C-alpha positions in Angstrom: -56.0 5.7 77.3 -54.3 4.0 74.3 -51.0 5.5 73.2 -51.1 7.1 69.8 -48.9 5.9 67.0 -45.9 8.2 66.8 -46.3 8.1 62.9 -49.9 9.0 63.0 -50.5 12.4 61.7 -53.5 14.6 60.8 -56.0 13.2 58.3 -54.3 13.2 54.9 -50.8 12.5 56.2 -48.4 10.2 54.3 -48.3 7.7 57.2 -52.0 7.3 57.6 -53.0 3.7 57.1 -55.3 2.4 54.4 -56.6 -1.1 53.7 -56.6 -2.5 50.2 -59.3 -5.3 50.1 -60.1 -7.8 47.4 -63.8 -9.1 47.7 -66.2 -11.3 45.8 -68.7 -9.2 43.9 -71.8 -11.1 45.1 -71.0 -12.3 48.6 -68.6 -9.6 49.6 -66.4 -12.3 50.9 -62.9 -11.0 51.6 -60.3 -12.8 49.6 -57.2 -10.6 50.1 -56.3 -7.5 52.1 -53.3 -5.3 52.4 -52.5 -2.5 54.8 -50.7 0.4 53.1 -49.7 4.0 53.8 -49.2 6.7 51.1 -45.5 6.6 52.0 -45.3 2.9 51.2 -47.1 3.4 47.9 -44.6 6.1 47.0 -41.7 3.9 48.0 -43.0 1.0 45.9 -43.6 3.2 42.9 -40.1 4.6 43.2 -38.6 1.1 43.4 -40.7 0.0 40.4 -39.5 3.0 38.4 -35.9 2.3 39.2 -36.3 -1.3 38.2 -37.9 -0.3 35.0 -35.1 2.2 34.1 -32.5 -0.5 35.0 -34.2 -3.1 32.9 -34.6 -0.7 29.9 -30.9 0.2 30.2 -29.8 -3.4 30.1 -32.1 -4.1 27.1 -30.7 -1.2 25.2 -27.1 -1.4 26.2 -26.6 -5.2 25.8 -28.6 -5.9 22.6 -28.4 -4.7 19.0 -31.5 -2.5 19.8 -29.1 0.3 20.9 -28.2 0.9 17.2 -31.8 2.0 16.6 -32.8 3.8 19.7 -29.6 5.7 20.7 -29.1 8.8 18.6 -25.6 9.0 17.0 -24.6 5.5 18.1 -22.4 3.6 15.6 -22.5 -0.1 15.6 -19.3 -2.1 16.3 -19.2 -3.6 12.8 -19.6 -0.1 11.2 -16.9 1.2 13.5 -14.5 -1.6 12.6 -15.3 -1.0 8.9 -14.6 2.7 9.3 -11.3 2.0 11.0 -10.3 -0.5 8.3 -11.2 1.9 5.6 -9.2 4.7 7.2 -6.1 2.4 7.5 -6.5 1.3 4.0 -6.8 4.8 2.7 -3.7 5.8 4.7 -1.7 2.8 3.3 -2.8 3.6 -0.3 -1.8 7.3 0.1 1.6 6.2 1.4 1.9 3.8 -1.5 1.0 6.6 -4.0 3.5 8.9 -2.4 6.3 6.4 -2.6 5.4 5.5 -6.2 5.5 9.2 -7.2 8.9 9.5 -5.6 10.1 6.3 -7.2 9.0 7.5 -10.7 10.6 10.9 -10.1 13.9 9.2 -9.5 13.5 7.0 -12.5 12.8 10.0 -14.7 15.8 11.8 -13.2 18.0 8.8 -14.1 16.6 8.7 -17.6 17.5 12.4 -18.0 21.1 11.6 -16.9 20.9 13.2 -13.5 22.2 11.8 -10.3 19.9 11.1 -7.3 21.2 12.3 -4.0 18.1 11.9 -1.8 16.1 8.7 -1.5 17.7 6.0 -3.7 15.9 3.8 -6.1 16.6 0.8 -3.9 15.3 2.5 -0.8 12.2 3.7 -2.6 11.6 0.2 -3.9 12.0 -1.3 -0.4 9.7 1.2 1.1 7.2 0.5 -1.7 7.3 -3.2 -0.9 6.8 -2.6 2.8 3.8 -0.3 2.1 2.3 -2.9 -0.2 2.7 -5.7 2.4 1.1 -3.5 5.0 -2.0 -2.8 2.9 -5.0 -4.8 4.1 -6.7 -4.9 0.8 -4.2 -4.8 -2.1 -5.3 -2.9 -5.2 -6.5 -4.6 -8.4 -3.7 -6.3 -10.4 -1.2 -6.4 -7.5 -1.2 -10.3 -7.5 -0.1 -10.3 -11.1 2.6 -7.7 -10.3 3.8 -9.7 -7.3 3.9 -12.9 -9.4 5.9 -11.0 -12.1 8.3 -9.7 -9.4 8.8 -13.2 -8.0 9.4 -14.6 -11.4 12.0 -11.9 -12.2 13.8 -12.5 -8.9 13.7 -16.3 -9.4 15.3 -15.9 -12.9 17.9 -13.5 -11.4 18.9 -16.1 -8.9 20.1 -18.5 -11.6 22.0 -16.0 -13.8 25.2 -17.6 -15.0 25.6 -16.0 -18.4 27.7 -13.0 -19.2 31.1 -11.8 -18.1 31.8 -9.2 -15.6 32.2 -8.3 -11.9 29.2 -8.5 -9.6 28.3 -5.2 -8.1 26.3 -4.3 -5.0 23.3 -6.0 -6.5 25.3 -9.3 -6.7 24.3 -9.8 -10.4 26.5 -11.0 -13.2 25.6 -9.1 -16.4 26.0 -10.0 -20.0 26.9 -7.5 -22.8 23.9 -5.8 -24.5 25.6 -6.4 -27.9 28.9 -7.4 -29.5 30.4 -4.0 -30.3 33.3 -1.8 -29.5 33.3 1.2 -27.2 33.4 4.5 -29.2 32.8 6.8 -26.2 33.7 5.8 -22.7 32.0 6.6 -19.4 32.7 10.2 -18.2 31.1 11.3 -15.0 32.7 14.7 -15.1 31.5 15.4 -18.6 28.0 14.1 -17.7 28.3 11.2 -20.1 26.8 8.6 -17.8 27.2 5.6 -20.0 29.2 4.2 -22.9 28.6 4.3 -26.7 28.8 0.9 -28.4 29.3 0.7 -32.2 27.9 -2.2 -34.1 26.4 -2.8 -37.6 22.9 -1.3 -38.1 20.2 -3.8 -37.3 22.1 -5.6 -34.6 19.9 -6.8 -31.8 20.2 -5.3 -28.3 20.0 -7.8 -25.5 18.8 -7.3 -21.9 21.8 -7.5 -19.6 19.8 -9.2 -16.8 16.2 -10.2 -16.0 13.9 -7.4 -15.0 10.9 -5.3 -15.9 10.6 -2.5 -18.5 9.8 0.8 -16.7 10.1 3.0 -19.8 9.8 2.3 -23.5 9.3 5.2 -25.8 10.7 8.1 -27.8 12.6 11.0 -26.3 14.1 14.0 -28.1 17.7 13.4 -26.9 17.8 9.6 -26.6 15.5 8.7 -29.5 13.9 5.3 -29.1 14.9 4.5 -25.6 14.2 1.7 -23.1 14.8 1.4 -19.4 14.8 -1.8 -17.4 14.5 -2.2 -13.6 16.4 -5.1 -12.3 16.5 -6.7 -8.9 18.1 -4.9 -5.9 18.3 -1.4 -7.2 20.0 -1.9 -10.6 18.7 -0.1 -13.7 19.9 -0.4 -17.3 19.2 2.2 -20.0 19.4 1.7 -23.8 19.1 4.7 -26.1 19.2 5.6 -29.9 17.5 2.4 -31.0 15.9 2.0 -34.4 13.1 -0.2 -33.0 11.9 -1.2 -29.6 10.6 -4.8 -29.1 9.3 -4.3 -25.5 6.7 -2.1 -23.9 6.5 -0.5 -20.5 5.5 -3.2 -17.9 6.9 -6.1 -19.9 9.1 -8.7 -18.1 12.4 -9.6 -19.8 14.9 -12.3 -19.3 18.6 -12.1 -19.6 19.9 -12.1 -23.2 16.4 -11.4 -24.6 16.4 -9.1 -27.6 14.7 -6.0 -26.5 15.6 -3.5 -29.3 17.5 -3.0 -32.5 20.5 -0.7 -32.7 19.8 2.5 -34.6 20.5 6.2 -35.0 17.5 8.1 -33.4 17.6 11.1 -31.2 19.3 14.5 -31.3 22.4 13.2 -29.6 23.1 10.5 -32.1 25.5 10.9 -35.0 25.5 7.4 -36.3 24.2 3.8 -35.6 25.3 3.0 -32.1 23.9 2.1 -28.7 24.2 4.4 -25.7 24.2 2.1 -22.7 24.0 3.2 -19.1 24.0 1.3 -15.7 22.6 2.8 -12.5 23.0 1.2 -9.2 21.1 2.5 -6.1 20.4 5.7 -7.9 24.0 6.4 -9.0 25.6 6.0 -12.4 28.3 3.4 -12.7 30.8 2.6 -15.5 29.4 -0.4 -17.4 32.9 -1.4 -18.4 33.6 -2.2 -14.7 30.8 -4.8 -14.8 30.8 -6.1 -18.3 33.7 -7.1 -20.7 33.4 -5.2 -24.0 35.5 -5.3 -27.1 38.4 -2.9 -27.2 37.9 0.3 -29.3 
């Protein structure tokens, strides 16, 4: 008696063998045959399903198709653009914050106040660092950089004027030929000197720089402020006429205004002249040789 197959089960079991035959239609000649069990069919179907899933994953994961079929997926180029945009926005925000602080200090100097927090020189240095770190500079920055380089280049060759170089290392020329009628007095909040000269006398820039304010104020009349290299600022008040506008570049000795008698604090034609270095007022007589009163 033949021994039964240990896998043989009742009719309908998963190990029952079936023959898959391929025959010719007319002759019934057998061309191909395959012996299968339901268990083998299920195993092959499972392997085919796994291979199909793996193939689909590879197609989706390793090709640009994933950007269209995966919900919420962000393409690499969009992700890079988003990161660059975020960094740019952050740099621009920092730049605006530093500019606002810088302008606040300049306005404080113009009002005759001392600056005890962040100095003008430090604010300018931080502003330059923020500008250099910005990936995409704002419109007009190339022209501003070119102007700054030109001012620094002119400053490097200053030989005119008489005086003592300060922390900025600059030699300054006198804004005009006139005598001092009121000296520098830090205790009395007179942060500059008053120079008397004939009405209509031209006022000269003491060093190369850029005009950061040009306009009329109640106390200072027609006033002008110039930002020079390395934290130096010069202020010219009570002018009859201003020859420069905000944003203009000036060279040393250039006539920037005409002496006058404008503003509430003026009692006659004269020039109120101030020097500020790193946010602090300094006596112009220490840097420039003026006529004796």
